VEXKOLSE-664104 format. One line per 5 residues: their letters; for each residue y, x, z of N, C-alpha, C, O. Coordinates in steps of 0.02 Angstrom, whole numbers, plus 50000, padded with zeros to 5 digits. Layout:
REM residues N
a> Y:X:Z:Y:X:Z:Y:X:Z:Y:X:Z  ...
//
This chain:
REM residues 143
mrylv> 49941:50042:50000:50000:50000:50000:50062:50045:50000:50072:50085:50046  50103:50038:49950:50162:50081:49941:50220:50059:49985:50253:50101:50015  50233:49994:49989:50292:49970:50024:50280:49962:50098:50225:49942:50119  50331:49978:50137:50326:49975:50210:50344:49907:50236:50391:49875:50213  50306:49884:50285:50326:49823:50321:50378:49845:50373:50382:49903:50392
epfii> 50417:49797:50395:50475:49812:50436:50460:49855:50498:50498:49902:50511  50408:49841:50537:50396:49884:50595:50384:49957:50576:50402:50002:50614  50353:49970:50518:50342:50039:50496:50408:50071:50472:50417:50131:50481  50452:50032:50443:50517:50058:50422:50555:50080:50485:50580:50137:50488  50559:50036:50534:50596:50052:50596:50563:50110:50631:50598:50155:50656
galrr> 50497:50112:50634:50461:50166:50667:50475:50233:50633:50486:50283:50667  50474:50234:50567:50488:50297:50531:50558:50321:50547:50568:50381:50560  50607:50277:50545:50676:50296:50559:50683:50322:50631:50717:50372:50642  50652:50289:50677:50656:50311:50747:50622:50379:50759:50640:50415:50805  50574:50396:50717:50541:50461:50721:50580:50515:50682:50557:50572:50678
grsve> 50637:50496:50653:50678:50544:50617:50660:50551:50544:50683:50597:50511  50618:50507:50518:50598:50508:50447:50643:50463:50407:50666:50411:50431  50657:50481:50345:50697:50439:50301:50654:50387:50267:50593:50396:50259  50686:50333:50246:50654:50284:50202:50699:50278:50141:50760:50288:50145  50669:50260:50084:50706:50259:50021:50686:50198:49980:50635:50166:49992
qflgp> 50729:50183:49931:50713:50129:49885:50743:50145:49817:50802:50161:49811  50701:50141:49765:50723:50153:49696:50761:50091:49673:50736:50035:49680  50821:50101:49647:50864:50045:49628:50869:50035:49553:50899:49986:49530  50841:50081:49513:50839:50071:49441:50890:50111:49402:50921:50157:49429  50897:50093:49339:50938:50132:49293:51013:50118:49301:51034:50064:49323
vgspe> 51052:50169:49282:51125:50163:49276:51145:50201:49213:51105:50237:49184  51206:50192:49191:51230:50228:49132:51217:50190:49069:51214:50128:49068  51211:50227:49015:51201:50199:48948:51142:50233:48915:51117:50283:48940  51119:50206:48858:51064:50240:48823:51082:50312:48803:51037:50354:48798  51145:50325:48792:51166:50393:48774:51169:50439:48835:51160:50500:48829
rrgvr> 51181:50411:48893:51186:50451:48955:51151:50412:49010:51182:50370:49044  51088:50426:49019:51047:50388:49066:51050:50419:49136:51053:50479:49145  51048:50374:49184:51044:50394:49254:51001:50345:49292:50984:50291:49266  50983:50363:49353:50947:50318:49397:50979:50323:49466:51013:50372:49482  50967:50272:49506:50996:50268:49572:50943:50249:49623:50898:50210:49610
yvevr> 50949:50279:49683:50907:50259:49739:50947:50264:49803:50996:50302:49807  50926:50226:49852:50961:50226:49917:50914:50255:49970:50853:50247:49967  50945:50289:50017:50908:50321:50072:50940:50303:50138:51001:50304:50144  50899:50286:50187:50922:50279:50256:50890:50336:50294:50829:50344:50293  50932:50375:50329:50906:50433:50365:50934:50435:50436:50989:50411:50449
aarts> 50894:50463:50480:50916:50470:50549:50964:50529:50555:50952:50582:50525  51017:50520:50592:51063:50574:50609:51056:50584:50685:51012:50555:50715  51099:50623:50714:51091:50637:50786:51092:50574:50829:51045:50563:50868  51143:50534:50824:51148:50474:50866:51157:50411:50825:51177:50359:50852  51143:50415:50760:51152:50357:50717:51104:50361:50658:51062:50405:50654
yqvhv> 51112:50314:50613:51073:50312:50552:51122:50308:50494:51168:50267:50494  51112:50350:50444:51157:50354:50387:51126:50322:50326:51066:50325:50315  51169:50291:50286:51148:50260:50223:51181:50300:50167:51242:50305:50163  51139:50329:50123:51163:50367:50066:51137:50336:50002:51079:50313:49999  51179:50334:49951:51156:50313:49885:51159:50375:49840:51208:50412:49840
htved> 51106:50385:49802:51100:50442:49758:51099:50417:49686:51060:50372:49668  51142:50445:49645:51144:50430:49574:51136:50495:49537:51178:50540:49541  51081:50501:49499:51064:50563:49466:51052:50551:49392:51037:50496:49371  51058:50605:49353:51042:50601:49283:50967:50588:49275:50926:50616:49312  50949:50546:49228:50879:50531:49215:50852:50583:49166:50849:50572:49106
vghes> 50832:50640:49194:50807:50696:49154:50732:50706:49162:50704:50755:49138  50698:50659:49194:50628:50667:49208:50583:50647:49151:50604:50620:49100  50519:50662:49161:50466:50642:49115:50401:50640:49156:50402:50651:49216  50346:50625:49123:50282:50614:49157:50263:50669:49207:50231:50655:49258  50282:50731:49194:50263:50785:49240:50323:50815:49277:50316:50867:49309
fldld> 50381:50784:49273:50440:50807:49309:50473:50745:49339:50510:50709:49305  50458:50733:49403:50477:50670:49435:50518:50679:49499:50534:50629:49532  50534:50740:49518:50567:50753:49582:50641:50737:49579:50682:50779:49561  50658:50676:49598:50727:50653:49595:50775:50697:49636:50834:50702:49621  50748:50730:49688:50790:50773:49730:50820:50831:49693:50872:50857:49714
vfppf> 50790:50852:49638:50817:50910:49601:50852:50890:49536:50877:50934:49501  50854:50826:49521:50891:50804:49462:50965:50815:49474:50989:50808:49530  51003:50833:49422:51075:50843:49431:51111:50777:49446:51090:50724:49424  51164:50782:49485:51203:50721:49499:51229:50690:49435:51245:50725:49387  51232:50625:49433:51257:50589:49374:51330:50604:49364:51352:50617:49307
dqvag> 51369:50602:49416:51439:50619:49414:51452:50670:49469:51458:50651:49528  51457:50733:49451:51468:50786:49500:51541:50786:49523:51587:50785:49482  51551:50785:49588:51617:50790:49618:51627:50863:49637:51584:50893:49669  51684:50892:49617:51697:50963:49631:51693:50976:49706:51724:50941:49746  51656:51028:49724:51651:51048:49794:51603:51006:49835:51596:51018:49895
eeepg> 51569:50958:49804:51523:50915:49841:51461:50955:49859:51427:50983:49816  51446:50957:49924:51387:50994:49947:51329:50947:49964:51272:50963:49949  51343:50892:49995:51292:50844:50017:51272:50800:49958:51314:50768:49928  51207:50799:49941:51186:50755:49886:51192:50682:49906:51176:50663:49963  51213:50642:49860:51220:50571:49873:51286:50555:49906:51320:50598:49933
qllgt> 51303:50491:49904:51364:50467:49933:51348:50430:49998:51306:50385:49999  51382:50449:50051:51373:50415:50115:51408:50348:50111:51469:50344:50101  51370:50294:50120:51398:50227:50118:51420:50203:50186:51466:50162:50192  51388:50229:50239:51406:50209:50306:51354:50230:50356:51301:50258:50338  51368:50217:50419:51322:50233:50473:51314:50172:50518:51356:50127:50519
aedpq> 51260:50172:50555:51246:50120:50604:51211:50151:50663:51177:50202:50656  51220:50122:50721:51188:50148:50782:51115:50127:50788:51077:50158:50824  51097:50074:50753:51030:50046:50758:50996:50048:50690:51030:50036:50639  50931:50064:50686:50899:50067:50620:50900:50000:50583:50907:49999:50522  50893:49946:50619:50895:49880:50587:50963:49868:50554:50967:49843:50498
dalvl> 51017:49887:50589:51084:49879:50561:51094:49924:50501:51129:49905:50454  51064:49983:50501:51069:50028:50444:51035:49998:50382:51060:50004:50327  50978:49966:50392:50944:49933:50336:50987:49877:50308:50993:49869:50247  51016:49838:50352:51059:49783:50330:51118:49811:50290:51135:49785:50237  51148:49864:50315:51204:49896:50279:51182:49919:50210:51216:49906:50161
aeect> 51125:49953:50206:51099:49977:50142:51087:49919:50094:51103:49923:50035  51059:49866:50120:51043:49809:50077:51106:49773:50054:51109:49750:49997  51155:49767:50098:51217:49734:50079:51257:49775:50029:51287:49747:49983  51257:49840:50036:51297:49884:49993:51265:49898:49925:51300:49910:49876  51199:49897:49922:51165:49918:49860:51122:49864:49828:51100:49873:49771
gavrg> 51110:49810:49862:51065:49759:49835:50992:49775:49848:50948:49741:49821  50978:49826:49888:50909:49843:49906:50876:49782:49937:50909:49738:49965  50809:49780:49933:50770:49723:49956:50725:49746:50013:50693:49799:50008  50721:49708:50066:50683:49727:50126:50610:49743:50110:50583:49790:50139  50579:49709:50066:50508:49720:50052:50492:49777:50006:50434:49785:49986
rwvnq> 50542:49819:49987:50530:49872:49938:50547:49942:49964:50554:49989:49925  50553:49950:50030:50567:50016:50059:50502:50057:50059:50448:50030:50071  50510:50122:50047:50453:50168:50047:50469:50229:50090:50528:50242:50105  50418:50265:50110:50428:50327:50147:50464:50378:50103:50463:50374:50041  50495:50426:50135:50529:50479:50100:50482:50514:50051:50425:50530:50069
gvvqd> 50505:50525:49990:50464:50557:49939:50426:50509:49895:50409:50526:49838  50411:50450:49919:50373:50401:49880:50417:50370:49825:50391:50339:49779  50482:50377:49831:50527:50351:49780:50511:50385:49712:50524:50356:49659  50482:50445:49714:50461:50478:49652:50406:50438:49618:50404:50435:49556  50362:50407:49656:50310:50365:49627:50341:50304:49592:50318:50282:49540
eyhdf> 50393:50276:49623:50428:50220:49592:50460:50242:49526:50456:50207:49476  50491:50300:49527:50521:50327:49467:50467:50340:49413:50478:50327:49354  50410:50365:49434:50355:50378:49387:50334:50313:49352:50324:50313:49291  50327:50259:49390:50310:50195:49360:50364:50174:49309:50348:50147:49256  50426:50186:49326:50484:50170:49283:50478:50210:49217:50488:50182:49163
vradr> 50463:50274:49221:50457:50316:49162:50398:50293:49119:50404:50287:49058  50340:50281:49151:50280:50259:49114:50291:50193:49079:50260:50179:49028  50334:50150:49108:50348:50085:49078:50404:50089:49025:50430:50038:49003  50421:50150:49005:50472:50162:48953:50542:50141:48977:50582:50115:48938  50556:50153:49041:50623:50145:49071:50653:50075:49058:50705:50069:49026
psgms> 50621:50023:49083:50647:49955:49072:50715:49946:49105:50726:49968:49162  50761:49913:49070:50829:49905:49097:50838:49842:49138:50880:49841:49183  50802:49789:49123:50813:49726:49157:50777:49716:49222:50802:49683:49268  50718:49746:49227:50679:49737:49288:50629:49794:49295:50615:49831:49248  50603:49801:49356:50556:49854:49370:50490:49841:49334:50478:49785:49311
pdghh> 50448:49891:49329:50383:49881:49294:50340:49826:49325:50297:49798:49290  50350:49810:49389:50310:49757:49419:50345:49689:49419:50323:49643:49453  50400:49683:49380:50433:49619:49371:50488:49603:49421:50514:49548:49421  50506:49650:49463:50560:49641:49512:50627:49657:49478:50635:49711:49449  50675:49611:49480:50740:49624:49449:50776:49680:49485:50776:49683:49547
wpdlr> 50808:49724:49447:50848:49777:49478:50904:49744:49517:50931:49693:49496  50924:49773:49573:50977:49742:49614:51044:49745:49579:51058:49789:49539  51086:49696:49596:51156:49698:49575:51189:49755:49612:51182:49761:49673  51225:49797:49576:51258:49853:49608:51324:49829:49638:51369:49807:49603  51328:49835:49704:51387:49811:49739:51435:49868:49758:51490:49856:49783
tsp> 51413:49928:49745:51456:49986:49758:51462:50024:49693:51423:50014:49646  51510:50068:49690:51518:50109:49630:51525:50181:49650:51580:50209:49646  51470:50212:49671:51473:50282:49691:51487:50326:49631:51492:50387:49637
//
């Protein structure tokens, strides 16, 4: 089972592990990108980051963490854009879902977002919905 049920999401965050969700394509056919959201534990809070990267992958190159940023900001050191923080993991999930359109039932453990991306690549990068028929979320932020 790829997707985490809520108690496992909260448990992972409380243990200091990140959870992620693939949000689908961005850009144009001439300049493709993909986006995913991450909730990660910080010292006394939980941070919500959205990552928008160039879609440079293929069947044997799936590591979204090393893809170049879609829009590089000069001097930017931290990958992804910080959308906000919350003191409680549940509140961080709500923030992530409100800001990005992420869906509660589609969170995965850190690193598993690559599997989601792999399914996307194998399905020939569908623009309207995920390979399993889930509509890509409406983008409510513009990182």
